[in-house]
DRENNU-261416 format. One record per residue (C-alpha): residue number from 1; residue in three letters; chain; x, y, z. Coordinates in steps of 0.2 Angstrom, whole numbers, plus 5000, padded with zeros to 4 digits. Layout:
REM residues N
+-----+-----+-------+------+------+------+
:   n : res : chain :    x :    y :    z :
+-----+-----+-------+------+------+------+
: NUM : ALA :     A :    X :    Y :    Z :
...
+-----+-----+-------+------+------+------+
//
This chain:
REM residues 168
+-----+-----+-------+------+------+------+
:   n : res : chain :    x :    y :    z :
+-----+-----+-------+------+------+------+
:   1 : UNK :     A : 4949 : 4918 : 5083 :
:   2 : UNK :     A : 4951 : 4931 : 5069 :
:   3 : UNK :     A : 4957 : 4930 : 5054 :
:   4 : UNK :     A : 4972 : 4933 : 5046 :
:   5 : UNK :     A : 4965 : 4951 : 5039 :
:   6 : UNK :     A : 4981 : 4958 : 5041 :
:   7 : UNK :     A : 4992 : 4947 : 5028 :
:   8 : UNK :     A : 4976 : 4948 : 5017 :
:   9 : UNK :     A : 4979 : 4967 : 5017 :
:  10 : UNK :     A : 4994 : 4970 : 5016 :
:  11 : UNK :     A : 4996 : 4954 : 5001 :
:  12 : UNK :     A : 4980 : 4967 : 4992 :
:  13 : UNK :     A : 4988 : 4981 : 4996 :
:  14 : UNK :     A : 5005 : 4977 : 4988 :
:  15 : UNK :     A : 4997 : 4966 : 4973 :
:  16 : UNK :     A : 4983 : 4981 : 4970 :
:  17 : UNK :     A : 4998 : 4993 : 4966 :
:  18 : UNK :     A : 5008 : 4981 : 4954 :
:  19 : UNK :     A : 4994 : 4976 : 4948 :
:  20 : UNK :     A : 4990 : 4995 : 4942 :
:  21 : UNK :     A : 5004 : 5001 : 4941 :
:  22 : UNK :     A : 5013 : 4990 : 4932 :
:  23 : UNK :     A : 4999 : 4989 : 4916 :
:  24 : UNK :     A : 5004 : 5008 : 4912 :
:  25 : UNK :     A : 5021 : 5006 : 4910 :
:  26 : UNK :     A : 5034 : 4998 : 4899 :
:  27 : UNK :     A : 5045 : 4991 : 4911 :
:  28 : UNK :     A : 5045 : 4983 : 4926 :
:  29 : UNK :     A : 5040 : 4992 : 4945 :
:  30 : UNK :     A : 5047 : 4981 : 4960 :
:  31 : UNK :     A : 5034 : 4981 : 4977 :
:  32 : UNK :     A : 5043 : 4978 : 4991 :
:  33 : UNK :     A : 5033 : 4969 : 5009 :
:  34 : UNK :     A : 5050 : 4974 : 5016 :
:  35 : UNK :     A : 5065 : 4982 : 5014 :
:  36 : UNK :     A : 5075 : 4969 : 5003 :
:  37 : UNK :     A : 5095 : 4967 : 5003 :
:  38 : UNK :     A : 5106 : 4982 : 4993 :
:  39 : UNK :     A : 5112 : 4966 : 4983 :
:  40 : UNK :     A : 5092 : 4960 : 4981 :
:  41 : UNK :     A : 5083 : 4979 : 4977 :
:  42 : UNK :     A : 5077 : 4981 : 4960 :
:  43 : UNK :     A : 5072 : 4999 : 4954 :
:  44 : UNK :     A : 5061 : 5010 : 4953 :
:  45 : UNK :     A : 5055 : 4999 : 4969 :
:  46 : UNK :     A : 5040 : 5002 : 4978 :
:  47 : UNK :     A : 5041 : 4996 : 4999 :
:  48 : UNK :     A : 5027 : 4994 : 5009 :
:  49 : UNK :     A : 5034 : 4992 : 5027 :
:  50 : UNK :     A : 5020 : 4989 : 5041 :
:  51 : UNK :     A : 5023 : 5003 : 5053 :
:  52 : UNK :     A : 5006 : 5001 : 5068 :
:  53 : UNK :     A : 4993 : 4990 : 5070 :
:  54 : UNK :     A : 4979 : 4991 : 5084 :
:  55 : UNK :     A : 4960 : 4993 : 5089 :
:  56 : UNK :     A : 4954 : 5009 : 5085 :
:  57 : UNK :     A : 4937 : 5007 : 5092 :
:  58 : UNK :     A : 4929 : 5000 : 5102 :
:  59 : UNK :     A : 4908 : 4996 : 5099 :
:  60 : UNK :     A : 4898 : 4994 : 5113 :
:  61 : UNK :     A : 4895 : 4975 : 5117 :
:  62 : UNK :     A : 4908 : 4970 : 5107 :
:  63 : UNK :     A : 4894 : 4967 : 5097 :
:  64 : UNK :     A : 4900 : 4966 : 5074 :
:  65 : UNK :     A : 4889 : 4965 : 5061 :
:  66 : UNK :     A : 4897 : 4961 : 5049 :
:  67 : UNK :     A : 4895 : 4966 : 5030 :
:  68 : UNK :     A : 4879 : 4963 : 5017 :
:  69 : UNK :     A : 4881 : 4942 : 5027 :
:  70 : UNK :     A : 4874 : 4951 : 5040 :
:  71 : UNK :     A : 4884 : 4936 : 5051 :
:  72 : UNK :     A : 4886 : 4945 : 5071 :
:  73 : UNK :     A : 4897 : 4943 : 5085 :
:  74 : UNK :     A : 4911 : 4949 : 5091 :
:  75 : UNK :     A : 4925 : 4964 : 5084 :
:  76 : UNK :     A : 4930 : 4980 : 5083 :
:  77 : UNK :     A : 4936 : 4994 : 5073 :
:  78 : UNK :     A : 4954 : 4988 : 5070 :
:  79 : UNK :     A : 4967 : 4999 : 5061 :
:  80 : UNK :     A : 4985 : 4996 : 5051 :
:  81 : UNK :     A : 4996 : 5010 : 5047 :
:  82 : UNK :     A : 5010 : 5007 : 5033 :
:  83 : UNK :     A : 5024 : 5017 : 5026 :
:  84 : UNK :     A : 5027 : 5020 : 5005 :
:  85 : UNK :     A : 5042 : 5023 : 5002 :
:  86 : UNK :     A : 5046 : 5024 : 4982 :
:  87 : UNK :     A : 5068 : 5023 : 4977 :
:  88 : UNK :     A : 5074 : 5026 : 4961 :
:  89 : UNK :     A : 5090 : 5028 : 4956 :
:  90 : UNK :     A : 5097 : 5042 : 4946 :
:  91 : UNK :     A : 5095 : 5031 : 4928 :
:  92 : UNK :     A : 5082 : 5024 : 4933 :
:  93 : UNK :     A : 5070 : 5027 : 4918 :
:  94 : UNK :     A : 5050 : 5017 : 4914 :
:  95 : UNK :     A : 5043 : 5021 : 4895 :
:  96 : UNK :     A : 5022 : 5028 : 4900 :
:  97 : UNK :     A : 5015 : 5028 : 4881 :
:  98 : UNK :     A : 5027 : 5037 : 4873 :
:  99 : UNK :     A : 5035 : 5046 : 4884 :
: 100 : UNK :     A : 5054 : 5043 : 4894 :
: 101 : UNK :     A : 5052 : 5043 : 4913 :
: 102 : UNK :     A : 5067 : 5049 : 4922 :
: 103 : UNK :     A : 5071 : 5054 : 4941 :
: 104 : UNK :     A : 5062 : 5066 : 4948 :
: 105 : UNK :     A : 5048 : 5066 : 4933 :
: 106 : UNK :     A : 5046 : 5049 : 4936 :
: 107 : UNK :     A : 5045 : 5051 : 4955 :
: 108 : UNK :     A : 5031 : 5065 : 4951 :
: 109 : UNK :     A : 5023 : 5053 : 4938 :
: 110 : UNK :     A : 5023 : 5035 : 4952 :
: 111 : UNK :     A : 5017 : 5049 : 4969 :
: 112 : UNK :     A : 5003 : 5051 : 4960 :
: 113 : UNK :     A : 4996 : 5035 : 4954 :
: 114 : UNK :     A : 5003 : 5027 : 4967 :
: 115 : UNK :     A : 4993 : 5041 : 4977 :
: 116 : UNK :     A : 4977 : 5036 : 4964 :
: 117 : UNK :     A : 4980 : 5018 : 4965 :
: 118 : UNK :     A : 4981 : 5017 : 4984 :
: 119 : UNK :     A : 4965 : 5025 : 4980 :
: 120 : UNK :     A : 4955 : 5014 : 4970 :
: 121 : UNK :     A : 4960 : 4996 : 4975 :
: 122 : UNK :     A : 4946 : 4989 : 4973 :
: 123 : UNK :     A : 4948 : 4976 : 4989 :
: 124 : UNK :     A : 4935 : 4960 : 4984 :
: 125 : UNK :     A : 4947 : 4957 : 4972 :
: 126 : UNK :     A : 4962 : 4954 : 4981 :
: 127 : UNK :     A : 4951 : 4946 : 5000 :
: 128 : UNK :     A : 4956 : 4932 : 5004 :
: 129 : UNK :     A : 4944 : 4927 : 5019 :
: 130 : UNK :     A : 4928 : 4941 : 5022 :
: 131 : UNK :     A : 4937 : 4960 : 5022 :
: 132 : UNK :     A : 4927 : 4975 : 5028 :
: 133 : UNK :     A : 4936 : 4991 : 5025 :
: 134 : UNK :     A : 4929 : 5006 : 5032 :
: 135 : UNK :     A : 4941 : 5019 : 5028 :
: 136 : UNK :     A : 4957 : 5022 : 5023 :
: 137 : UNK :     A : 4967 : 5037 : 5021 :
: 138 : UNK :     A : 4985 : 5042 : 5012 :
: 139 : UNK :     A : 4995 : 5055 : 5019 :
: 140 : UNK :     A : 5006 : 5069 : 5011 :
: 141 : UNK :     A : 5019 : 5062 : 5004 :
: 142 : UNK :     A : 5036 : 5070 : 5013 :
: 143 : UNK :     A : 5054 : 5066 : 5015 :
: 144 : UNK :     A : 5052 : 5070 : 4994 :
: 145 : UNK :     A : 5074 : 5073 : 4988 :
: 146 : UNK :     A : 5087 : 5064 : 4980 :
: 147 : UNK :     A : 5101 : 5057 : 4991 :
: 148 : UNK :     A : 5117 : 5062 : 4983 :
: 149 : UNK :     A : 5127 : 5048 : 4988 :
: 150 : UNK :     A : 5117 : 5036 : 4981 :
: 151 : UNK :     A : 5111 : 5046 : 4966 :
: 152 : UNK :     A : 5094 : 5039 : 4972 :
: 153 : UNK :     A : 5077 : 5049 : 4972 :
: 154 : UNK :     A : 5067 : 5045 : 4987 :
: 155 : UNK :     A : 5047 : 5049 : 4994 :
: 156 : UNK :     A : 5040 : 5042 : 5005 :
: 157 : UNK :     A : 5021 : 5041 : 5014 :
: 158 : UNK :     A : 5011 : 5036 : 5026 :
: 159 : UNK :     A : 4991 : 5023 : 5022 :
: 160 : UNK :     A : 4983 : 5019 : 5036 :
: 161 : UNK :     A : 4971 : 5008 : 5033 :
: 162 : UNK :     A : 4951 : 5002 : 5046 :
: 163 : UNK :     A : 4943 : 4984 : 5045 :
: 164 : UNK :     A : 4931 : 4976 : 5054 :
: 165 : UNK :     A : 4940 : 4962 : 5068 :
: 166 : UNK :     A : 4926 : 4950 : 5067 :
: 167 : UNK :     A : 4932 : 4939 : 5080 :
: 168 : UNK :     A : 4918 : 4925 : 5080 :
+-----+-----+-------+------+------+------+
//
């Protein structure tokens, strides 16, 4: 039976973003693993939404050597994809250093710093099981803008991660 890698990765992604971003700001940034009910949504919000997963590459004979331990068994490269959404209300503000960021300035800061944090996550800090991440890619932010009827600023990026799925 395969280990619970998908849940380990999702929790690590959410905690890694939250830990790094919240240490850089005065105030709170809220990280969700799915879209919360409207009445539970707090701003600024980062929503990590899994959109797909599956086998990426099979090894010849499905023989896998796992990490530094050198354990061998059966497995493959498995991929998982997320959408990372940022949503800020028009009046949302955060203090970063001595500056107050809000609206588009806050959104721009969050896009850059979330991208940096996702790229720099040390998976060993958050892993609950042995996890060997092979590749990770944060694609360009898109759907950047302002929803006038809700008074929300937002942006979305796709994040892909590939790891060794070590089954036995």
